[in-house]
VEXTORMI-550451 format. One record per atom (N, C-alpha, C): residue in one letter; x, y, z. Coordinates in steps of 0.02 Angstrom, whole numbers, plus 50000, padded with zeros to 5 digits. Example, Ala and Ser with C-alpha at 12.3 -4.5 7.8 and 13.67 -1.06 7.14 Angstrom:
REM VEXTORMI-550451
A506604971650390 A506154977550390 A506604983550390 S506424988850354 S506844994750357 S506455000250394 
This chain:
REM VEXTORMI-550451
M517015710548219 M516475707348182 M516245711948125 Y516215709048065 Y515995712748007 Y515295710347986 D514945714747952 D514315712847921 D514445709247855 V514915712047816 V515065709447750 V515825709147741 V516065703347721 V516765702847699 V516755701047625 I517115704947585 I517145703947513 I517835701247495 I517835695747459 I518475692747439 I518595694347365 G519065698947352 G519215700847284 G519095708247273 G519585711647242 G519545718847234 G519495721247162 G519175717247119 G519055719447050 G518435723747047 A518155724546987 A517565728746978 A516975726347021 A516875719647023 A516325716947062 A516425718147136 G517025716747160 G517165717547231 G517105724747255 M517375729347215 M517345736447236 M516645739147231 S516265737047180 S515565739047176 S515175736447236 A515285730147254 A514955727347313 A515125731247376 A515755733147382 A515965736847441 A515615743647446 I515555746947389 I515215753447388 I514485752747410 Y514135747747382 Y513435746747399 Y513345744447471 A513795740347495 A513745738047564 A513845743947613 M514325748147599 M514455753847642 M513875758847639 R513595759847580 R513015764247573 R512425761547612 G512405754847620 G511865751747657 G511995751547732 G512525754647754 G512665755147826 G512995748947855 M513285744747812 M513595738547836 M514345739647851 K514565736747905 K515285736747920 K515615731847871 T516045734447828 T516275730547770 T517035730147767 L517275724247750 L517995723147739 L518095720147670 L518555722847632 L518735720047566 L519445717247570 L519515710947551 L520165707747552 L520395706447480 E520975708847462 E521245707947395 E521975705947401 K522145700247371 K522815697547381 K523355701547345 L523185704847290 L523675708847253 L523505716147259 S523295719247204 S523085726147206 S522395726647174 C522005731347196 C521325731947171 C521305733447096 G520795731047064 G520705732346992 G520555726146952 G520845720346973 G520705714146937 G520915714346864 Q520575710146824 Q520745709846753 Q520635716346717 A520145720246740 A519995726646707 A520605731246708 A521005730846761 A521595735046767 A522135733346716 R522045727646681 R522525725646630 R522295727446559 T521725730846554 T521445732746489 T521685739646470 Y521975740246411 Y522265746746394 Y521745751946376 E521165749846352 E520645754646332 E519965751546343 V519515755346374 V518835752946386 V518355757246345 D518025754146295 D517585758046252 D516855755946258 N516685751946309 N515995749646315 N515715750446385 Y516015754746426 Y515745756046492 Y515315762446488 P514655761846499 P514205767646489 P514425773846528 G514385779446494 G514535785846525 G515245788146517 F515675783846488 F516385785546478 F516545785346404 S516315790346368 S516385790446295 S517095791746272 E517525794146318 E518215795646300 E518675789546303 N518385783646314 N518775777446316 N519355777646366 P519195777446431 P519725777646481 P520135771246478 T520735771446504 T521115765246511 T520815761146568 G520945754746567 G520705750446621 G520955752746689 P521615754046696 P521865756346760 P521535762846785 A521395767446738 A521075773846757 A520365772646782 L519995768346748 L519315766846768 L519295763346836 M519745758646846 M519775755146910 M520005759646967 D520425764446950 D520635769347000 D520035773547022 A519595775046974 A518985778746991 A518535774547036 F518485768047022 F518105763547066 F518385763847137 K519045763347143 K519355763147210 K519245769747247 K519305775347211 K519195781847243 K518475782347269 H518015779447231 H517315779447252 H517235775347315 A517565769547317 A517545765247377 A517865768847437 D518425772147424 D518775775847477 D518325781347505 K517935784347462 K517485789747483 K517005787447538 F516795781147534 F516335778447584 F516695775147642 G517355775347641 G517745772747697 G517805765247699 V517785762047641 V517855754747638 V518545752747666 Q518555747947710 Q519185745447737 Q519455740247688 I520045741447662 I520355736847613 I521015734247641 K521095727647640 K521715724647663 K522015720247608 S522665720647601 S523015716547551 S523205709947582 E522745705247580 E522845698647610 E522525693347566 A522865687847559 A522605682147520 A522185677747567 V521575676247546 V521135672047586 V521325664647576 R521405661147631 R521575654047628 R520945649647630 E520485651347674 E519885647347679 E519345650947718 I518735648347711 I518165650847748 I517975645447799 I517955647347863 I517805642647917 I517075643647939 N516745638147954 N516035638247974 N515615641847922 A515715639847859 A515405643347802 A514645643747807 G514315638447829 G513595638347832 G513295641147896 G513715643347942 G513475645848006 G513245653148003 D512935655348057 D512705662248059 D513305667048062 I513835664948097 I514455668848099 I514995664748065 K515275667548013 K515795664147974 K516475667347989 S516995663847972 S517665666547983 S518075665947919 V518345671547898 V518765671647838 V519495671647861 K519855666347843 K520535665447867 K521045667447814 T521525671647833 T522085673447790 T522725671347826 R523285672547795 R523925670847828 R524025675147890 R523755681147890 R523875685747945 R523375685148002 G522795682347988 G522295681948042 G521625679448017 E521105680448059 E520435678348042 E519955684148053 Y519435684448011 Y518955689848014 Y518255686948017 E517905688148072 E517225685648080 E516735690248043 T516225687048014 T515755690847974 T515075687247970 K514555691147957 K513885688247949 K513775685647878 T514075689047829 T513995687147759 T514655687847722 I514705684247666 I515305684447624 I515095685247552 I515455689447516 I515365690047444 I516015687847411 I515975682447372 I516565679947337 I516595683347268 A517115687247258 A517205690847195 A517925689947172 T518135683647169 T518835681947158 T519045682147084 G518565683247039 G518745684146969 G518975677746935 A519395678646885 A519635673046844 A520345674346821 N520675669146799 N521365669546774 N521395667446701 P521895669746664 P521955667846594 P522075660346585 K521765657446535 K521885650446518 K522565649646485 K522865643846495 K523505642346463 K523395637146408 L523845637146359 L523785632446303 L524005625346323 G524505624946366 G524765618446384 G525215615246332 V525545619446291 V525985616846238 V526705617146261 P527145613246229 P527855613346246 P528155620346241 G528555622146290 G528885628646289 G528505634146324 E527865632946337 E527455638346367 E527695640146437 E527775635146479 E527995636446547 E528715638946549 E529135635846508 E529855637646508 E529975644846486 L529555647246439 L529665653946411 L529175659146439 A528785657146490 A528345661946522 A528765667546553 G528585673746536 G528975679446559 G529595680846518 A529725676546468 A530295677546423 A530045677446351 G529505680946341 G529195681446275 G528485678846273 V528315674246318 V527635671646323 V527275675446378 S526705678446360 S526325682646407 S525585681346399 Y525205683446449 Y524475682846448 Y524145689646457 C524535694846455 C524275701646466 C524655706546422 A524325708846370 A524655713446323 A524835720146355 T524385722746397 T524525729246427 T525065728746480 C525135722846510 C525665721946561 C526355721446529 D526395717546475 D527055715746448 D527185718146377 G526685721346346 G526755723346277 G527355727846263 A527525732146311 A528085736846301 A528745733246288 F528805727046312 F529415723246301 F529505721446227 F528965721846188 F528995719646118 F528985725646070 K529135731546095 K529125737446052 K529615736645994 G529365737845933 G529765737345873 G529905730245850 L529585725445882 L529705718345866 L529065715045839 D529135709145812 D528565705345787 D528245701445845 T527585701645848 T527225698545903 T526625694545877 V526455689145912 V525885684945895 V525355685545950 V524725685945929 V524165685545976 V523765679245959 I523655675046009 I523285668845999 I522595669446030 G522075668945988 G521395669446013 G520945672845962 G520295672145972 G519815675045925 G519255679045958 G519325680546022 G518815684346057 G518965691746061 N518545695446096 N518625702646102 N519305704546132 T519505700946184 T520145702646216 T520725701746169 A520705696346130 A521245695146081 A521285700746030 M520705703046006 M520705708445956 M520945714945988 E520735716246049 E520965722346083 E521725722046093 D521975716246110 D522695715346119 D523065716746054 A522815714145999 A523135715045934 A523155722445915 L522615725945925 L522585733045908 L523065737045953 Y523085735246016 Y523545738646062 Y524265737646041 L524455731446026 L525145729946006 L525335733145940 A524835733745895 A524975736845830 A525195744045836 G525055747045894 G525255754045904 G526005754945911 F526375749545927 F527105750445936 F527515744445914 C527205738945897 C527585733145872 C527705733845796 E528205730345771 E528345730445700 E527775727245661 R527625721045679 R527055717545649 R526705713345702 V526055712345692 V525665708245738 V525305702845698 F525375696645720 F525035691045688 F524505688245735 V523895687745711 V523355684845751 V523225677745727 M523215673045773 M523075666045757 M522415663945789 N521935661845748 N521295659345773 N521185652245749 R520945647945792 R520905640845776 R520375639045724 S519935643645706 S519435642245654 S519305648645614 K518835648345568 K518655654245529 K518135658545566 R517865655745620 R517365659445659 R517705662945718 F517515669145728 F517795673145783 F517255674545834 K517445674645897 K516975676445950 K516965684045960 A517435687445932 A517485694745941 A516905698345906 S516755704345930 S516235708345899 S516445710445829 G515945711645786 G516095713545717 G516495719845711 I516355724745756 I516715731145753 I517465730045767 L517615726245819 L518315725045836 L518665721045781 L518325716045754 L518615711845702 L518765715945640 D518315720445622 D518435724745563 D519035729245574 R519095731945634 R519675736245649 R520325732445643 V520325726145666 V520925722045661 V521095720545589 K520595718445551 K520715716445481 K520915722445437 N520715728445457 N520875734345418 N521525737745440 N521845734945492 N522475737945515 N523045735045474 P523425739145439 P523955736645395 P524525733045431 K524585734045496 K525135730745533 K524935723845560 I524295722045552 I524045715845580 I523885710845525 T524135704745531 T523975699245486 T523585694045525 V523005692045497 V522575687245531 V522615680445497 Y522765675345537 Y522775668445513 Y522185664645544 T521795661345504 T521255657145529 T521435649845521 D521055645545554 D521185638245552 D521905636745572 M522135640245623 M522835639245643 M522895638945719 V523265633945742 V523385633245814 V524135632945827 S524315634745888 S525015634245909 S525145627445939 E525705624445919 E525895617845945 E526495618145991 A526865623645989 A527445624246033 A527725631246028 F528085633146081 F528475639346081 F529205637346087 E529625640446045 E530335638646045 E530775644846053 G531355643846082 G531835649246089 G532375647346138 D532945650446131 D533515649146175 D533525654246231 G533145652746284 G533095657346340 G532565662646332 R532405664346269 R531865669046253 R531495666546192 L530865668446187 L530465666246130 L530765668546064 Q530805663946016 Q531055665645950 Q530565663845895 R530165658545906 R529675656645855 R529085652945886 V528525653545851 V527915650045870 V527795644545818 I527785638345839 I527645632745794 I526895632145785 A526665632245723 A525955632445708 A525745626645664 R525095624845668 R524805619645626 R524135622045598 N524045621045533 N523405622645501 N522905617045516 T522355618845549 T521875613645570 T521485610745511 A521475614245455 A521105611745396 A521535607045354 T522175608645346 T522605604745302 T523105600345339 G523225601945403 G523725598245441 G524435600645430 E524515605345385 E525185607945369 E525475611745429 K526125610745441 K526465614045496 K526945619345471 G527055624245512 G527525629545495 G527705633345558 F527975639345551 F528155643245610 F528125650645593 I528065654645646 I528085661945640 I528655664345685 N529125667945657 N529655670845696 N529365676745735 A529445676645800 A529165681945841 A529545682445907 S529575688445934 S529905689645997 S529425689546056 G528775689746040 G528285689646093 G527645686246071 V527295683246118 V526645680246104 V526185681746162 I525575683846146 I525065685046196 I524545679446189 V524475675346240 V523975670046239 V523325672846267 S522825673246225 S522185676446244 S521605671846223 I521535666246258 I521055661146238 I520495660146289 G520415664946334 G519885664346382 G520135664146454 I519675662746499 I519835663046570 I519605656846607 E519895655746664 E519695650546710 E519535653746778 P518985651746810 P518795655046873 P519285653646929 E519385658546971 E519775657747032 E519285655247085 N519255648647093 N518725645747134 N518975641747195 T519605642347211 T519895638247265 T519535639147331 V519425645347351 V519095646847415 V518375644247414 A518035645447359 A517335643347353 A517285635747357 K517715632347322 K517695625047320 K517825622047389 K518295625047425 K518475622447492 K517895622647541 C517465627747534 C516935628547584 C516265625747562 G516265621947507 G515655618547486 G515195622347441 V515415627947414 V515005631647366 V514955627647302 E514355627247274 E514235623147215 E514515626547152 L514855622547111 L515155625047049 L514835621546989 C514865624846931 C514645621646870 C515195617146844 E515075613646787 E515565609046761 E516205612446739 R516185618946726 R516775622746706 R517115626046765 G516845625146825 G517155627846885 G516915634646907 F516415637446873 F516145643946893 F515625642946948 I515555647846991 I515105647347048 I514375648047026 K513955643547050 K513245643847035 K512895648547084 T512455652847059 T512075657347102 T511345657547078 D510905660247122 D510225661547100 D510185668747075 M509575671047061 M509505677747033 M509715683247081 Y509765681547146 Y509985686447196 Y510735685847209 L511065681547171 L511785680147175 L511975676547240 A511485673147269 A511615668847327 A511865662147303 T512335659347338 T512585652547323 T512165647547362 N512345641247357 N511995636047395 N512165636147469 V512675639947488 V512875640447559 V512565646747589 K512195645947642 K511845651547674 K512315657247692 G512135663247669 G512515669147687 G513125670447644 I513235666247592 I513795667347547 I513525668947477 F513765674347449 F513555676747383 F514165676947337 A514045677547272 A514595677947224 A514445683247172 A514965686347145 A514875691647097 A515475691947049 G515335693846988 G515875694946939 G516075688846900 D516685688846876 D516925683746829 D516965676746858 C516955676046924 C517015669446954 C516365665546953 R515805668746936 R515165665346939 R514895663746869 V514415659246866 V514095657446803 V513735663646776 S513895665546714 S513595671546685 S513645671246609 P513155673846573 P513185673846500 P513655679146472 L513865683846514 L514305689246491 L514755691446548 R515385692446531 R515875694546581 R516215700946557 Q515965706546580 Q516215713146563 Q516265717346626 I516595723046622 I516645727346681 I515955729446704 V515525731146657 V514855733446674 V514445728046709 T514515721746687 T514135716346719 T514435714646788 A515085715246794 A515405714146859 A515175719346910 A515145725546888 A514925730946932 A514195729846953 A513775727646905 A513075726246921 A513025720446970 D513425715246958 D513435709547004 D513595711747075 G514095716047081 G514295718347147 G513725721847183 A513355725947146 A512785729547175 A512245724747198 V512085719847155 V511565714947172 V511775710647232 A512395708247231 A512645703947286 A512635707647352 A512865713947352 A512875717847414 A512175719147440 T511725720847395 T511025722047415 T510715715647444 S510865709947413 S510615703547438 S510905701947506 A511545703447515 A511865702347580 A511555706647634 I511405712947618 I511085717447665 I510395714847685 N510005712747635 N509335710047649 N509375703747691 Y509875699547678 Y509975693447718 Y510095695147791 I510515700147802 I510665702147871 I510045705147905 L509695709347870 L509115712747900 L508545707947914 Q508495702747874 Q507965697847883 Q508145692347933 G508805692247950 G509045686947995 G508875688248067 
């Protein structure tokens, strides 16, 4: 029997584990892949307070895990299938390998990259089409690459790729960018990066591997193409909400988990933290803060029960 079971090993999940263990709770963290989440795919972090040397995402997440290990957090590499008796005093978290009884649950399942849904995307996934520059960028060394998107992650991806690609083309669907002014200026001032606005991708083409991106100008309707060996699709995220949805946790219209100010969901004893929940900002620092709040709320729930 556990006091707290945390589903997800990203920044939110590991932060929650640290706070739960510090609060004297018997804690289990379940992560289907490896700890770190989306943050572990970021090549450089320049906005996490206290780390002025801009650590890599993997390095920062490794520090999180070492901190969790220091408190003796039990971590298991298991994918959660469902939560049984979600609204009961004792809940059961079911994985392929077994079931774990617990008094409270913190859902910190994060989010996944959105897909464009255009022809050729699925067929060429892993053969030039990617959603993670730091994961796959090395395959495009010395080649021309396209980044699709206008947010901070897209700009970070473009700058990262410019370090070793021949040329980088950024495609944004309008003249307005969601990225911060500092990042946008860095991209526009980089001689290896060309920025196209009012442009969307309509298809990916290639014979077994990506060879060109078919593009359309949203202002004029004119079509054309960019010859490229790689494309990074960076247009946002979708919450990983399967487990939450199955057990009756309330979601917003976009699929993110609804919580109150204490990060409690509508289901008694279940909390949510990080990118999977409704939030005005999704950063490593906010995920870590969410984990701390959710764990503290779970501890208070147990003590008051």
